[in-house]
N, C-alpha and C positions, 0 to 999 in steps of 0.2 A: 540556442535552439529557438526556432520559431515554430509556433503552432498556429495553424489556420483553423477557424471554427466556422461551420455552416449549420444551417437549421433544417430540420425535417418537419414532420407534422406535429402539431401540438407542442409538447415539451421536449421533443427529440432534438438533441444537440450533438454534433459530431466534431471531433478534433482530428485534424490531419497533420502529421509530421513524418518526415522521411517517407518511407514506403508504407506507413501504417495509418489506419483510421480507427479511432476509438469511438464507438457509438454509445450514447447515453440517453436515458429517458427517465421519467419519474414514475413512481407507482401510481396505480389508478386512483388511489385515495387522495393524491396530490394533483390530479388532473392529467396524468400521463397515460400512456398505453402499456407501460410495464414491458416494453420490448427489449430493454437493455438495462444494465445496472445504472443507478443514479450516479452523478459525478462524485458525490461524497463517498459512495461505496468504493469507487475506483481509488479515491484518495486513501482510504483505509487499506485497501488491498495492496496499494503500492508499498506501504510500510511492511505488511506481512510478507510480500514477495521479495522485498529488499532483504529482510532478515533471512528469508529462505536462501537467497543467493549467497549470503555470507556463511551460512551453515554448510551449504553444498561445497563452496570453495574451500572452507576449512577442512572438511572431510576428504575432499579430493587431493589436497596437498599432502595429507597424511596417509593416503590410501586406506581410509576407513570407509567401509561400505555404508551406503545410504539406506540400506534395507532396514525397515522398522523405524526410521526417523521421520518425524512429521512436526509441523508447527501449528499451534492453535493460538489465535489472537482474539482477545476479548476486550471490549471497551465498556466503560461506565460513563453514562451521560448525566449531565446536570438536568434535574427535573424542570427548572425554570427556563434555562436557555436552550436546552436540548443539544448543547455542544458536548463533545467528549471531554471528560475531566481526567480520566485515567485509562491507560492502555496496558494490558498485560500480554506479553509475548511468551508463550510456553513452548519450549523445545522438548518434544517427547522423544526420549532415547530408549533404545532397547537395552536389556540387561547386559548385552555383550559390548556396549559402548565403553571404551577405556576410561576408567574413573579419573586417571591423571589428566585427561583433556577436558573435563566438564567445565571448570572455571575458565579455561582458555577459550572454549567454544562460546561462552557467554561474552567474554571480552571481544572476541572477533565479531560476533553478531552485533554488538553495540557500535561497531564501526559503520553500520548502515548509513548511507548518505541521506536517506529520507528521514531517519530518526535525528541525525545531526542537524538537518535543516529545520525540523520542528523545534528542536532545542535552541536554535539560533535563528529565529525567523528573519527572512529578508524583508526589506521594505517593498510594499506593493503599491504601485501607482496606477490608477485607472484614468485614461484620457479618451477624448473623442476626436475624430478626424472627419472632416466633411470632404467628400470627393465630388 
C-alpha cells in the first residue's frame, strides 16, 4: 500500500490512499486548528475499529445479533513519555449473548491485524529524496 501525504494550513496533514483521504490536525493547545483528529487518535482508533470488525464478523458468522454490543477502549499513558503503556479493549455484551461464545469472541478479537502488528512491530525506515 502506498499513502501520499500533503499539507494544509498550520498543522493540517492529509493522507491519500485508494479512493480515501484522511484529514488530520492537532488540538489548538499544540498549535493546530482542531479541525480533525490528530494522527495519534487515528492510530488508536484503528485498533478499536479493527477489534470491532472481528467482533462483527464473529457474530455475523454465528448469526448472533449485534444489538446491544459495543466496544470501549481505554489507554493508560506514561506520565514522563506520554506514550501509551497499556490498552484495554472492553467488549460490552448484552445479557442475551450466548455464554458459550464469550471466550471464543475474545480469541477472535485478538486476531486483529492492528493488534498483531503492535505486538510484532515492523522496522520503520525514514529516508529523503530530492527531486
